[in-house]
N, C-alpha and C positions, 0 to 999 in steps of 0.2 A: 780196718773200726769194724764194726759189726752196727746195721741199722737200725736203730730201739722199735722196736715194736708199740706201736699207741695203743692203749689198754685204755676202754671206755668208764666212768664214773659218772657216777649221780651230782650233778654239781651243788646237790640241795645240802649234799654230804659234807661237806667241805668244816661249817659248820661246828659239827658235831664235830668231826674227829679234831678238829681244833680242842674242844671242847674236852675229849678223852684224852689228849697229848698234855694238856691244862690240870687233869688228875688221875695220872694213872696210876695203879695202884705198886702197894712195893714191889711183888716180885718185877713188875713189871722196868720196871725201873733197874732193880739188882739186872732181868738181862739186856738192856737196853747199852748199861753201859761199862756188857763186853764187846757193844755191834758199834758203838757211837764214834764218831768219826774215822768211818772204814776202818780199825777195828781188827777184824773180819776177813784178813785175806789182804786190805784195801780196796774192798768193794763194799759200797755206800749203803746201806740200814735206812729204810724211814719208819719214824713212826706213824700209827694209826693211819693208813693211807688209801683213800677212801680208793677203789679196783669194781665195776659193773654197781651193780647197787648192796655194796657191802663193805667194810671194813676191817684190814688187814691187820692184827698188832705193831709187824715189822714187813720191810715187804725191800729187796731187793732185785732194782732193774732189768739189771747185768745178769743177771742171774735167774729170776724168775721164780723168785724165793720168797715165799710164805713164810712168816711164823707165828705160830697162835697158845698165846697161851692160856689154858685153860682151868679157871677160875671151877668150885664146887657147882656152881649151878650149870657148869655145863656138863654134869652128871643125872638129870633130869633129862629123862626119855624125852618131853619135848624139845628140848637144848638140840641136843644129839641126833635128831631128825633135824632140826635147823644147821646144822655144823657140817652133817650128811649133803645138804644143799647146796651150801657158799664152795666147799670141797669140792667139788661135782659139777659149778659152774665155773669156780677161783683155773680148773682144769682144760675144762675146756677151750679158757683164756689162757693157754699151754704155763699156767703156775701150775709146779710146788708144791704142797702146803704143808711144811712137815710142825706136830699141833706135841705140846706139854705141860702138864698140870702145874697149878702153881707149885703144888710140892716139890718136883720133881728144880724147877727153878730155882729155888729153898736151901734145895739141900745135897745132889745132884749138881751143879755148877756142869764137872768137868764132863757129866752120863750126856748135858741139855747142848752141849757146846760143837759137842764129835760128832755130835749125828751132822751136825750146817757145815763144821769142818772137813766130813766128810763128801757131804752132797757139793761143795766146791768143788774136791779134788776129781769127784766125777763128771762137773763140768768142765776144771781146769784141760781134762782127757780130748775129752771131743774136735 
């Protein structure tokens, strides 16, 4: 069994992450219903996971995979820049981030799940 990589996080984010879990959007819940309980090829995903100075919507430690569901606010230039900084930092930590829009999750769930499964297929080939 591989040794899990320790990932730093800001402990001050724990309470905020809990609040986000308790007030998830409908779209996040919809995707969570597909990821929870090791339904995704027996991999354990967590919701609203603090990592470094950020919170990922969904995260699987074993896969080092983060999943973000972006609402309409993520279309503004300011938020796009913040997302780019977040993705770059997470990449430095060895985490791959897959991003999907609210609309994609709501209307094209199979198109959302496919890249996740593809990522797992590549991971399992390593």
